[in-house]
Kinemage of the C-alpha trace (Angstrom):
@kinemage 1
@onewidth
@group {chain A} dominant
@subgroup {mainchain}
@vectorlist {calphas} color= white
{ca met a 1} P 22.545 -8.971 25.803
{ca lys a 2} L 23.150 -12.108 24.439
{ca tyr a 3} L 25.843 -14.777 23.987
{ca cys a 4} L 27.150 -17.361 21.660
{ca ile a 5} L 29.947 -19.888 21.104
{ca ala a 6} L 33.025 -18.841 19.011
{ca arg a 7} L 36.710 -19.480 19.173
{ca pro a 8} L 39.927 -18.246 17.411
{ca ile a 9} L 40.026 -20.047 13.614
{ca asn a 10} L 43.496 -21.885 13.980
{ca gly a 11} L 43.557 -20.964 17.761
{ca ile a 12} L 44.900 -17.553 16.484
{ca pro a 13} L 42.738 -14.177 17.556
{ca ile a 14} L 44.137 -12.302 15.094
{ca asn a 15} L 42.210 -14.508 12.182
{ca gly a 16} L 38.797 -13.561 12.986
{ca asn a 17} L 36.520 -16.002 15.140
{ca glu a 18} L 34.443 -19.304 13.551
{ca tyr a 19} L 31.312 -19.972 15.890
{ca val a 20} L 28.869 -22.667 16.561
{ca leu a 21} L 25.664 -22.140 13.954
{ca asn a 22} L 21.722 -23.297 14.346
{ca asp a 23} L 20.049 -24.939 11.994
{ca lys a 24} L 19.218 -22.294 10.077
{ca lys a 25} L 23.156 -21.644 9.261
{ca glu a 26} L 22.979 -18.293 11.841
{ca ile a 27} L 25.190 -18.014 14.592
{ca met a 28} L 23.489 -19.854 17.550
{ca glu a 29} L 22.513 -17.389 20.310
{ca phe a 30} L 22.385 -18.005 23.980
{ca asp a 31} L 19.622 -15.333 26.236
{ca ser a 32} L 22.082 -16.380 29.250
{ca lys a 33} L 25.644 -16.477 29.801
{ca val a 34} L 24.615 -20.061 32.251
{ca ala a 35} L 22.522 -21.486 29.052
{ca cys a 36} L 25.678 -20.767 26.860
{ca leu a 37} L 28.185 -22.200 29.462
{ca asp a 38} L 25.649 -25.500 29.852
{ca tyr a 39} L 25.598 -26.438 26.139
{ca ile a 40} L 29.813 -25.872 25.890
{ca lys a 41} L 29.590 -28.482 28.675
{ca lys a 42} L 27.488 -30.793 27.248
{ca his a 43} L 28.993 -30.442 23.390
{ca ile a 44} L 32.415 -29.578 23.766
{ca asp a 45} L 35.265 -31.686 25.135
{ca thr a 46} L 37.125 -29.277 27.356
{ca asp a 47} L 38.273 -28.128 30.692
{ca glu a 48} L 37.692 -24.320 29.922
{ca pro a 49} L 34.191 -23.726 28.832
{ca glu a 50} L 34.635 -19.972 29.479
{ca tyr a 51} L 37.177 -19.770 26.412
{ca tyr a 52} L 34.436 -20.418 23.836
{ca leu a 53} L 32.055 -17.976 25.695
{ca trp a 54} L 31.249 -14.896 24.029
{ca glu a 55} L 28.961 -11.850 24.352
{ca ile a 56} L 26.790 -10.529 21.651
{ca pro a 57} L 26.198 -6.829 22.647
{ca asp a 58} L 22.942 -5.513 21.385
{ca glu a 59} L 24.853 -2.961 19.376
{ca gly a 60} L 27.777 -5.129 18.314
{ca arg a 61} L 25.669 -7.051 15.747
{ca asp a 62} L 25.687 -5.637 11.965
{ca gly a 63} L 22.617 -7.026 9.605
{ca tyr a 64} L 24.088 -9.966 8.523
{ca gly a 65} L 24.126 -11.555 11.962
{ca ile a 66} L 27.645 -10.962 12.332
{ca ile a 67} L 29.371 -10.618 15.562
{ca thr a 68} L 31.347 -7.176 14.948
{ca lys a 69} L 33.661 -7.137 18.070
{ca ser a 70} L 35.241 -10.827 17.338
{ca gly a 71} L 35.073 -10.848 13.455
{ca tyr a 72} L 34.242 -13.017 10.822
{ca arg a 73} L 33.609 -16.766 10.803
{ca pro a 74} L 34.424 -17.993 7.315
{ca glu a 75} L 32.741 -21.135 6.021
{ca arg a 76} L 35.153 -24.471 6.266
{ca asp a 77} L 36.590 -25.700 2.414
{ca asp a 78} L 33.379 -27.337 1.799
{ca gly a 79} L 31.294 -24.264 2.240
{ca glu a 80} L 29.299 -25.797 5.175
{ca pro a 81} L 28.917 -24.432 8.961
{ca thr a 82} L 31.391 -25.630 11.514
{ca thr a 83} L 29.494 -27.805 14.173
{ca ala a 84} L 29.921 -28.372 17.820
{ca asp a 85} L 31.232 -31.822 17.081
{ca glu a 86} L 33.946 -29.957 14.800
{ca phe a 87} L 35.270 -27.510 17.504
{ca asn a 88} L 35.830 -30.869 19.757
{ca gln a 89} L 37.789 -32.579 16.674
{ca glu a 90} L 39.919 -29.738 16.569
{ca glu a 91} L 40.807 -29.296 19.693
{ca glu a 92} L 41.932 -33.146 20.116
């Protein structure tokens, strides 16, 4: 199992999730829960890092790298991926 960083769009779970992406504009994946939580604690200003932690089950991904159990992360208005810094700004 792998892990990723996500949150519901506009804080509403029915909207699907937005994800932190890597340099290739793919969902950033972590091999362990500890590594994922460490990244969250370093890059996202939050008292609840577990809120952003999502599991990626091996059978839960389609051919496009989208996490099917969590929904689709649409692009921002300018078509660029959401970054960890933007996660931080939107929470304030």
